[in-house]
VOPAGU-2260 file (C-alpha; in pm, 1 decimal, decimal comma):
REM VOPAGU-2260
SITE   aa  ch    i         X         Y         Z
SITE  MET   A    0    5594,0   -3616,6   -1669,4
SITE  ARG   A    1    5267,0   -3516,3   -1835,8
SITE  LYS   A    2    5094,4   -3185,0   -1785,1
SITE  LYS   A    3    4814,3   -3200,1   -1530,2
SITE  ASP   A    4    4471,4   -3048,8   -1592,3
SITE  THR   A    5    4296,0   -2925,7   -1286,1
SITE  GLU   A    6    3957,9   -2759,1   -1230,6
SITE  LEU   A    7    3895,6   -2434,9   -1043,3
SITE  ARG   A    8    3542,8   -2411,5    -904,7
SITE  GLU   A    9    3336,2   -2103,4    -829,2
SITE  PRO   A   10    3056,1   -2109,5    -570,7
SITE  LEU   A   11    2762,4   -2322,9    -684,1
SITE  LEU   A   12    2532,5   -2022,8    -706,0
SITE  ARG   A   13    2587,0   -1649,4    -693,8
SITE  ILE   A   14    2342,1   -1358,7    -696,6
SITE  ALA   A   15    2437,2   -1046,9    -889,3
SITE  LYS   A   16    2252,2    -723,8    -948,9
SITE  ARG   A   17    2133,5    -673,8   -1304,2
SITE  ALA   A   18    2201,7    -376,1   -1521,0
SITE  GLU   A   19    1887,2    -177,1   -1593,2
SITE  MET   A   20    1639,4    -409,4   -1761,7
SITE  PRO   A   21    1423,1    -297,0   -2058,0
SITE  ILE   A   22    1065,0    -222,8   -1958,4
SITE  TRP   A   23     919,9    -486,8   -2194,0
SITE  GLN   A   24    1141,9    -754,5   -2044,7
SITE  ALA   A   25    1049,5    -659,2   -1687,3
SITE  TRP   A   26     679,5    -676,2   -1767,1
SITE  SER   A   27     732,5   -1009,4   -1943,1
SITE  ILE   A   28     874,6   -1150,1   -1620,7
SITE  ARG   A   29     578,7   -1012,0   -1424,1
SITE  ALA   A   30     333,7   -1160,9   -1675,2
SITE  ALA   A   31     506,1   -1498,5   -1654,3
SITE  ALA   A   32     488,5   -1482,3   -1273,2
SITE  LEU   A   33     115,5   -1410,3   -1292,8
SITE  VAL   A   34      59,3   -1706,7   -1525,7
SITE  ILE   A   35     251,9   -1937,5   -1293,4
SITE  ALA   A   36      54,2   -1801,1    -996,4
SITE  LEU   A   37    -274,4   -1878,7   -1173,4
SITE  LEU   A   38    -161,3   -2232,7   -1251,1
SITE  VAL   A   39     -60,1   -2293,5    -888,8
SITE  CYS   A   40    -391,0   -2142,9    -772,0
SITE  ALA   A   41    -579,4   -2369,1   -1011,2
SITE  LEU   A   42    -410,2   -2671,2    -856,3
SITE  TYR   A   43    -481,2   -2537,8    -506,4
SITE  VAL   A   44    -854,9   -2475,5    -560,7
SITE  ARG   A   45    -890,1   -2818,0    -725,6
SITE  ILE   A   46    -735,2   -2989,2    -423,7
SITE  VAL   A   47    -913,6   -2782,9    -157,3
SITE  GLY   A   48   -1255,2   -2724,3    -309,3
SITE  GLY   A   49   -1276,1   -2945,2    -614,3
SITE  LEU   A   50   -1331,2   -2635,5    -831,3
SITE  SER   A   51   -1195,8   -2551,4   -1170,4
SITE  LEU   A   52   -1005,6   -2228,0   -1223,9
SITE  GLY   A   53   -1296,4   -2097,2   -1431,7
SITE  GLU   A   54   -1547,0   -2155,5   -1150,4
SITE  THR   A   55   -1311,7   -1985,8    -905,8
SITE  ALA   A   56   -1256,7   -1685,5   -1133,1
SITE  TYR   A   57   -1630,3   -1646,7   -1190,3
SITE  ALA   A   58   -1703,6   -1653,5    -817,2
SITE  MET   A   59   -1430,4   -1396,4    -754,9
SITE  PHE   A   60   -1566,6   -1177,9   -1034,1
SITE  LYS   A   61   -1911,9   -1185,9    -876,1
SITE  GLY   A   62   -1766,4   -1092,2    -538,2
SITE  THR   A   63   -1586,9    -792,4    -687,2
SITE  PHE   A   64   -1812,6    -663,6    -965,4
SITE  GLY   A   65   -2148,2    -833,9    -901,7
SITE  THR   A   66   -2354,6   -1100,2   -1077,0
SITE  PRO   A   67   -2363,4   -1032,0   -1454,2
SITE  GLU   A   68   -2733,8   -1121,7   -1473,0
SITE  ASN   A   69   -2829,8    -882,0   -1193,7
SITE  ALA   A   70   -2794,4    -510,1   -1270,2
SITE  ALA   A   71   -2859,4    -409,1    -908,9
SITE  SER   A   72   -2586,5    -643,4    -787,9
SITE  ILE   A   73   -2339,7    -498,9   -1039,6
SITE  LYS   A   74   -2415,7    -143,9    -928,8
SITE  ILE   A   75   -2374,7    -220,9    -557,3
SITE  LYS   A   76   -2058,2    -427,0    -597,0
SITE  CYS   A   77   -1889,5    -188,2    -840,2
SITE  TRP   A   78   -1946,1     112,2    -615,8
SITE  ASP   A   79   -1822,6     -82,9    -314,6
SITE  THR   A   80   -1510,8    -196,1    -499,2
SITE  ALA   A   81   -1450,1     156,3    -631,0
SITE  ILE   A   82   -1445,8     325,2    -289,6
SITE  TYR   A   83   -1223,4      66,6    -124,5
SITE  THR   A   84    -986,6      61,7    -422,7
SITE  ALA   A   85    -967,0     441,5    -408,8
SITE  LYS   A   86    -902,5     434,0     -34,0
SITE  LEU   A   87    -620,4     180,8     -71,6
SITE  LEU   A   88    -483,9     387,4    -359,5
SITE  CYS   A   89    -483,0     706,1    -150,6
SITE  ILE   A   90    -281,0     547,7     130,2
SITE  SER   A   91     -39,0     396,0    -121,8
SITE  VAL   A   92       6,8     736,6    -283,6
SITE  ALA   A   93      79,2     882,5      60,4
SITE  LEU   A   94     352,2     623,5     118,9
SITE  ALA   A   95     515,7     672,3    -222,2
SITE  PRO   A   96     726,6     984,9    -146,6
SITE  ALA   A   97     840,4     854,0     190,9
SITE  PHE   A   98     939,0     513,3      51,4
SITE  LYS   A   99    1114,2     669,6    -247,1
SITE  MET   A  100    1318,6     866,3       6,3
SITE  ARG   A  101    1395,1     533,8     182,6
SITE  PHE   A  102    1202,4     648,5     489,0
SITE  TRP   A  103    1006,2     338,3     589,0
SITE  ASN   A  104     678,0     489,8     702,0
SITE  ILE   A  105     487,6     199,8     860,0
SITE  GLY   A  106     259,2     443,1    1040,8
SITE  ALA   A  107      -2,7     509,2     772,2
SITE  GLU   A  108    -270,9     342,7     986,2
SITE  GLY   A  109    -206,6     576,7    1278,7
SITE  GLN   A  110    -186,4     885,2    1058,2
SITE  LEU   A  111    -516,6     791,2     893,6
SITE  LEU   A  112    -682,3     728,7    1231,2
SITE  MET   A  113    -569,0    1065,3    1367,6
SITE  GLY   A  114    -710,0    1238,6    1060,8
SITE  ALA   A  115   -1036,2    1047,3    1102,2
SITE  LEU   A  116   -1054,6    1135,9    1471,5
SITE  ALA   A  117    -988,1    1505,3    1407,2
SITE  THR   A  118   -1272,3    1515,8    1155,3
SITE  ALA   A  119   -1504,4    1322,4    1388,5
SITE  ILE   A  120   -1431,1    1565,7    1674,8
SITE  ILE   A  121   -1525,1    1864,7    1457,5
SITE  MET   A  122   -1843,4    1692,6    1343,4
SITE  TYR   A  123   -1937,1    1576,7    1693,0
SITE  TYR   A  124   -1876,3    1898,8    1886,4
SITE  PHE   A  125   -1946,1    2166,2    1623,6
SITE  GLY   A  126   -2198,0    1997,4    1394,2
SITE  ASP   A  127   -2497,8    2166,2    1558,5
SITE  THR   A  128   -2347,1    2514,3    1580,0
SITE  LEU   A  129   -2172,4    2573,7    1246,6
SITE  SER   A  130   -2300,4    2585,2     891,2
SITE  ASN   A  131   -2190,4    2309,8     655,8
SITE  PRO   A  132   -1944,2    2521,1     448,4
SITE  ILE   A  133   -1754,7    2634,2     760,1
SITE  LEU   A  134   -1777,0    2283,5     901,6
SITE  TYR   A  135   -1623,6    2136,3     584,7
SITE  VAL   A  136   -1333,0    2380,4     597,6
SITE  LEU   A  137   -1260,3    2298,8     961,8
SITE  MET   A  138   -1291,4    1925,6     899,4
SITE  PHE   A  139   -1045,8    1926,2     610,2
SITE  ILE   A  140    -795,3    2150,2     786,2
SITE  SER   A  141    -813,4    1942,4    1103,1
SITE  CYS   A  142    -768,7    1601,9     935,3
SITE  ILE   A  143    -476,5    1719,3     721,5
SITE  THR   A  144    -310,1    1886,0    1021,6
SITE  ALA   A  145    -359,6    1583,3    1248,0
SITE  GLY   A  146    -212,0    1341,0     993,7
SITE  ALA   A  147      79,0    1575,0     920,9
SITE  LEU   A  148     154,4    1619,9    1290,7
SITE  TRP   A  149     147,2    1243,8    1351,6
SITE  SER   A  150     405,8    1193,8    1076,9
SITE  PHE   A  151     613,5    1498,7    1171,5
SITE  ILE   A  152     706,6    1349,6    1510,2
SITE  PRO   A  153     899,0    1043,0    1379,8
SITE  ALA   A  154    1041,5    1249,9    1093,1
SITE  PHE   A  155    1184,4    1506,7    1335,3
SITE  PHE   A  156    1345,7    1239,7    1551,7
SITE  LYS   A  157    1484,9    1061,2    1243,4
SITE  ALA   A  158    1624,7    1379,8    1092,3
SITE  HIS   A  159    1791,6    1507,1    1410,5
SITE  TRP   A  160    1885,6    1193,1    1603,5
SITE  GLY   A  161    1874,7     910,5    1350,6
SITE  THR   A  162    1606,1     706,1    1527,6
SITE  ASN   A  163    1465,4     393,0    1364,3
SITE  GLU   A  164    1165,0     519,9    1168,3
SITE  THR   A  165    1020,1     171,4    1114,3
SITE  LEU   A  166     974,8     102,8    1486,0
SITE  PHE   A  167     884,5     463,6    1564,2
SITE  THR   A  168     601,7     488,2    1310,5
SITE  LEU   A  169     480,4     135,9    1390,3
SITE  MET   A  170     449,7     210,1    1761,9
SITE  MET   A  171     265,9     535,3    1691,7
SITE  ASN   A  172      -6,4     330,7    1522,5
SITE  TYR   A  173     -97,1     177,0    1857,7
SITE  ILE   A  174     -94,3     512,6    2034,0
SITE  ALA   A  175    -334,8     646,7    1771,9
SITE  MET   A  176    -560,8     343,3    1815,4
SITE  LYS   A  177    -583,4     393,3    2191,9
SITE  ILE   A  178    -655,9     764,8    2158,8
SITE  LEU   A  179    -932,9     688,8    1909,1
SITE  ASP   A  180   -1068,0     411,0    2135,4
SITE  TYR   A  181   -1095,8     662,3    2420,7
SITE  PHE   A  182   -1320,5     893,4    2219,5
SITE  TYR   A  183   -1513,5     599,4    2076,8
SITE  ASN   A  184   -1594,2     462,8    2422,9
SITE  THR   A  185   -1673,0     807,8    2560,0
SITE  TRP   A  186   -1913,4     893,6    2279,8
SITE  LYS   A  187   -2094,5     559,4    2269,5
SITE  GLY   A  188   -2159,9     568,2    2646,2
SITE  GLN   A  189   -2366,7     266,2    2753,7
SITE  ALA   A  190   -2457,1     169,7    2397,7
SITE  SER   A  191   -2308,6    -142,9    2244,8
SITE  ALA   A  192   -2154,8      54,4    1957,8
SITE  LEU   A  193   -2114,3     412,6    1841,2
SITE  ASP   A  194   -2392,1     522,1    1608,5
SITE  SER   A  195   -2330,2     742,8    1305,1
SITE  ILE   A  196   -2222,9    1092,1    1410,3
SITE  ASN   A  197   -2496,7    1351,2    1342,2
SITE  ARG   A  198   -2718,3    1075,1    1203,5
SITE  VAL   A  199   -3034,4    1288,9    1212,7
SITE  SER   A  200   -2899,7    1627,3    1102,7
SITE  GLN   A  201   -2626,5    1481,5     877,1
SITE  LYS   A  202   -2414,6    1788,0     946,2
SITE  GLY   A  203   -2065,9    1743,8     805,5
SITE  TYR   A  204   -2170,0    1468,0     565,1
SITE  LEU   A  205   -2024,5    1517,8     216,3
SITE  PRO   A  206   -2285,2    1596,0     -51,6
SITE  SER   A  207   -2400,0    1304,1    -266,0
SITE  ILE   A  208   -2293,1    1270,5    -628,5
SITE  PHE   A  209   -2458,6     994,0    -832,2
SITE  GLY   A  210   -2641,0     901,9    -512,7
SITE  LYS   A  211   -2323,2     832,1    -314,8
SITE  GLY   A  212   -2156,1    1047,8     -51,2
SITE  TYR   A  213   -1819,7     891,6    -118,7
SITE  THR   A  214   -1809,2     983,6    -488,3
SITE  ILE   A  215   -1613,2    1291,1    -382,1
SITE  ASN   A  216   -1366,4    1061,1    -206,7
SITE  ILE   A  217   -1308,1     861,2    -524,8
SITE  ILE   A  218   -1253,1    1177,1    -730,8
SITE  ILE   A  219   -1008,3    1325,6    -479,2
SITE  PHE   A  220    -814,7    1001,9    -429,1
SITE  LEU   A  221    -774,3     946,6    -804,3
SITE  SER   A  222    -667,3    1309,5    -850,7
SITE  LEU   A  223    -403,6    1269,5    -579,0
SITE  ALA   A  224    -249,4     977,1    -769,7
SITE  PHE   A  225    -193,4    1194,0   -1077,9
SITE  LEU   A  226     -78,1    1495,6    -876,9
SITE  MET   A  227     172,7    1285,8    -681,5
SITE  TYR   A  228     304,6    1135,8   -1006,5
SITE  PHE   A  229     370,2    1487,4   -1136,8
SITE  TYR   A  230     520,4    1595,7    -802,6
SITE  LEU   A  231     768,5    1307,3    -788,8
SITE  LYS   A  232     862,3    1309,6   -1158,2
SITE  LYS   A  233     854,6    1673,4   -1263,0
SITE  THR   A  234     933,0    1897,5    -964,7
SITE  LYS   A  235    1246,4    2000,5    -779,4
SITE  HIS   A  236    1108,5    1849,5    -459,3
SITE  GLY   A  237    1062,5    1515,8    -633,8
SITE  TYR   A  238    1422,3    1526,6    -754,0
SITE  GLU   A  239    1544,5    1602,7    -402,4
SITE  ILE   A  240    1344,6    1308,8    -264,3
SITE  ALA   A  241    1508,8    1075,1    -517,3
SITE  VAL   A  242    1860,5    1201,4    -438,4
SITE  VAL   A  243    1810,6    1173,3     -61,9
SITE  GLY   A  244    1679,3     821,3    -114,7
SITE  GLU   A  245    1992,0     724,2    -309,1
SITE  SER   A  246    2244,6     869,9     -65,4
SITE  HIS   A  247    2237,2    1126,3     213,7
SITE  ASN   A  248    2601,5    1213,1     149,8
SITE  THR   A  249    2540,7    1273,1    -220,2
SITE  ALA   A  250    2242,8    1492,3    -134,6
SITE  ARG   A  251    2451,7    1700,5     107,8
SITE  TYR   A  252    2728,8    1733,9    -151,9
SITE  ALA   A  253    2468,5    1861,9    -398,8
SITE  GLY   A  254    2356,8    2123,8    -148,8
SITE  ILE   A  255    2027,8    1956,5     -55,8
SITE  GLY   A  256    1910,9    1998,0     305,5
SITE  VAL   A  257    1857,5    1633,5     402,0
SITE  LYS   A  258    1681,0    1709,2     731,4
SITE  LYS   A  259    1449,0    1954,4     560,6
SITE  VAL   A  260    1360,5    1706,5     285,3
SITE  ILE   A  261    1292,7    1425,3     534,7
SITE  ILE   A  262    1059,3    1638,4     745,8
SITE  ARG   A  263     884,1    1799,3     448,0
SITE  THR   A  264     826,9    1467,9     271,1
SITE  MET   A  265     688,7    1298,3     579,6
SITE  ILE   A  266     453,8    1587,7     648,5
SITE  ILE   A  267     315,1    1543,8     296,0
SITE  SER   A  268     283,3    1168,6     347,7
SITE  GLY   A  269     102,5    1207,9     680,7
SITE  ALA   A  270    -120,1    1486,6     551,5
SITE  ILE   A  271    -250,3    1266,0     269,1
SITE  CYS   A  272    -313,5     980,5     513,4
SITE  GLY   A  273    -496,3    1221,9     743,5
SITE  LEU   A  274    -705,3    1348,3     452,8
SITE  CYS   A  275    -794,7     989,3     366,2
SITE  GLY   A  276    -912,0     933,2     724,3
SITE  GLY   A  277   -1113,1    1253,1     729,5
SITE  LEU   A  278   -1288,1    1176,7     400,8
SITE  THR   A  279   -1357,8     821,9     518,5
SITE  VAL   A  280   -1551,4     960,2     815,9
SITE  ALA   A  281   -1722,9    1244,0     628,9
SITE  GLY   A  282   -1810,9    1056,8     311,5
SITE  GLN   A  283   -1824,6     687,5     386,4
SITE  SER   A  284   -1852,4     556,2     744,6
SITE  TYR   A  285   -1979,2     868,0     934,5
SITE  SER   A  286   -1832,0     711,8    1246,3
SITE  ILE   A  287   -1501,1     596,7    1393,6
SITE  ALA   A  288   -1365,1     262,0    1511,0
SITE  SER   A  289   -1000,4     160,8    1540,4
SITE  ASP   A  290   -1057,2    -172,7    1365,2
SITE  THR   A  291   -1271,9     -62,1    1070,6
SITE  THR   A  292   -1185,1     300,5     992,8
SITE  ALA   A  293    -841,2     205,9     859,3
SITE  GLY   A  294    -930,3    -158,0     794,8
SITE  GLY   A  295    -567,8    -270,6     777,7
SITE  TYR   A  296    -519,2     -81,7     451,4
SITE  GLY   A  297    -225,9     109,4     600,3
SITE  PHE   A  298     -27,5    -215,2     585,3
SITE  THR   A  299    -174,8    -346,0     259,5
SITE  ALA   A  300     -73,2     -16,8      96,4
SITE  ILE   A  301     291,7    -106,8     161,9
SITE  ILE   A  302     255,0    -400,9     -78,8
SITE  VAL   A  303      85,5    -178,6    -336,9
SITE  ALA   A  304     358,7      86,7    -317,2
SITE  TRP   A  305     636,3    -170,7    -358,6
SITE  LEU   A  306     470,1    -358,9    -643,6
SITE  ALA   A  307     413,4     -33,2    -832,4
SITE  LYS   A  308     775,6      74,5    -771,6
SITE  PHE   A  309     641,2     401,5    -628,3
SITE  ASN   A  310     469,6     483,6    -958,5
SITE  THR   A  311     140,7     630,4    -839,7
SITE  ILE   A  312     -33,8     573,1   -1174,0
SITE  GLY   A  313      58,1     205,3   -1160,5
SITE  MET   A  314     -81,7     194,0    -807,7
SITE  ILE   A  315    -432,6     236,2    -950,1
SITE  PHE   A  316    -414,8    -105,2   -1118,0
SITE  ILE   A  317    -229,9    -275,2    -832,2
SITE  SER   A  318    -491,8    -148,1    -584,0
SITE  LEU   A  319    -769,1    -288,9    -802,4
SITE  LEU   A  320    -589,1    -624,2    -819,7
SITE  ILE   A  321    -559,0    -638,7    -440,4
SITE  LEU   A  322    -928,3    -554,6    -400,1
SITE  PHE   A  323   -1020,7    -817,1    -658,3
SITE  LEU   A  324    -834,7   -1078,3    -454,7
SITE  GLU   A  325    -982,3    -957,5    -125,2
SITE  LYS   A  326   -1343,5    -931,6    -241,1
SITE  GLY   A  327   -1316,7   -1245,7    -452,9
SITE  MET   A  328   -1188,6   -1451,7    -161,5
SITE  GLY   A  329   -1476,3   -1325,1      49,8
SITE  GLN   A  330   -1720,2   -1446,1    -215,1
SITE  LEU   A  331   -1550,7   -1786,2    -232,9
SITE  SER   A  332   -1567,6   -1832,7     144,1
SITE  ASN   A  333   -1937,3   -1738,9     142,7
SITE  THR   A  334   -2023,7   -1965,2    -151,0
SITE  TYR   A  335   -1817,5   -2276,6     -88,8
SITE  ASP   A  336   -1779,1   -2439,3     250,6
SITE  ALA   A  337   -1431,5   -2568,4     163,2
SITE  PHE   A  338   -1305,9   -2211,7     134,5
SITE  ALA   A  339   -1294,8   -2081,7     487,3
SITE  ILE   A  340   -1141,2   -1738,2     540,9
SITE  GLY   A  341    -802,5   -1898,3     607,4
SITE  ALA   A  342    -811,3   -2100,2     285,4
SITE  GLY   A  343    -900,3   -1789,9      87,3
SITE  ASN   A  344    -613,7   -1596,5     242,3
SITE  ILE   A  345    -374,8   -1870,6     131,6
SITE  LEU   A  346    -488,6   -1813,4    -226,3
SITE  ILE   A  347    -420,5   -1440,5    -191,7
SITE  GLY   A  348     -81,2   -1521,0     -45,6
SITE  LEU   A  349       5,7   -1747,2    -338,8
SITE  VAL   A  350     -71,3   -1477,4    -593,7
SITE  LEU   A  351     121,3   -1210,1    -404,3
SITE  PHE   A  352     413,0   -1449,4    -346,8
SITE  PHE   A  353     468,6   -1500,4    -717,5
SITE  ILE   A  354     408,4   -1137,3    -812,0
SITE  ILE   A  355     641,3   -1002,1    -544,4
SITE  GLY   A  356     892,2   -1279,5    -614,0
SITE  SER   A  357     910,8   -1174,7    -978,5
SITE  GLU   A  358    1061,0    -842,5    -867,9
SITE  PHE   A  359    1365,2   -1032,7    -740,4
SITE  PHE   A  360    1438,9   -1169,8   -1087,6
SITE  ILE   A  361    1391,0    -823,6   -1237,5
SITE  THR   A  362    1648,1    -672,2   -1001,0
SITE  TYR   A  363    1892,2    -964,2    -967,5
SITE  LYS   A  364    2018,2   -1254,8   -1173,2
SITE  LEU   A  365    2137,1   -1600,9   -1069,9
SITE  LEU   A  366    2483,5   -1707,0   -1180,4
SITE  PHE   A  367    2556,0   -2078,0   -1166,7
SITE  ARG   A  368    2900,4   -2225,9   -1123,6
SITE  LYS   A  369    3122,0   -2250,0   -1428,0
SITE  ARG   A  370    3406,3   -2492,5   -1480,6
SITE  ILE   A  371    3740,1   -2335,2   -1559,0
SITE  GLU   A  372    4014,0   -2571,3   -1675,8
SITE  VAL   A  373    4367,3   -2455,4   -1612,7
SITE  ASN   A  374    4698,7   -2619,7   -1691,0
SITE  ILE   A  375    4945,8   -2663,2   -1409,3
SITE  PRO   A  376    5297,3   -2702,2   -1549,8
SITE  THR   A  377    5496,9   -3011,0   -1458,9
SITE  VAL   A  378    5828,4   -2996,3   -1271,5
SITE  GLN   A  379    6026,6   -3031,7   -1595,4
SITE  GLU   A  380    5836,9   -2741,4   -1752,1
SITE  GLU   A  381    5901,8   -2523,8   -1450,0
SITE  ASN   A  382    6274,7   -2605,3   -1459,6
SITE  SER   A  383    6295,5   -2532,2   -1825,9
């Protein structure tokens, strides 16, 4: 009897975690994903609007940075893009330590709104009685404290009773919105909308630099990105955050107080969100509204933080990319009838899909089935 050859089969496809990938290779994958995203977007805009990729890119550029032939347009658009990029950056920076600790803080919107409300209350009730320097001090203290308190509550429950921080922080967003809506409706009275707080006296408004009140916001938000990078990379607290994020048991074995780190880190996260809300009121909007003060950036910042891998310097460029897509899609929808808001959002989704999807291939690899031929001995061979 002849020897039989048989075939052992593995699963058709397996997913395995990669060893640490070189930085150049990871960025090559991201670049390839961006190229593929642009090609898919080119096909999409051709089908939907009959536009070339160049026409689409030019329209998006105008929506973000202004018309090249119009200096006034460039100035207006660039300043507008700068403040919203800085605001998105600030919230992303606030989320970085919490996410690195594997504490899923989905409550940035609520923490920002509470900081904005605290600042608005100081401006509204004390604007006519206090000098600007004292008013500024109270405004900053109040917004930082309010944001920190709003994040302390879920952190305390998580640290002591192991509650689900994702649901807890998410639900607190809605509580913050309703509290802010109460003050909004009270202050506006019978008017259709709340006017700027202290519109005549401008008490509590941040001083203008280069003709803009929110220049201070941009400077502070950019500074926070560099400070947070140093805090996470170079300090003992940053090391403790990383260890707690890897394993609570390992952190305890190393003598790190896990509960203390969770609460401390979330207070920092909430305080930065609160500061962002306070500066938004004092330097940009001069008013409050639950739908515009945060503007949904508390959720968009989650994407920024993940794409940047919690690197707060990298968040600067990711935030600008997100704003380019957002502002550019707005310009497309205003310029071309075929691009309604929904169609523009699909384009944003396509770009983010490929960019976020590239992170999967950086972290994992696909292993396809291999054929393994083995020899099964015949009966005579076994007997011998």
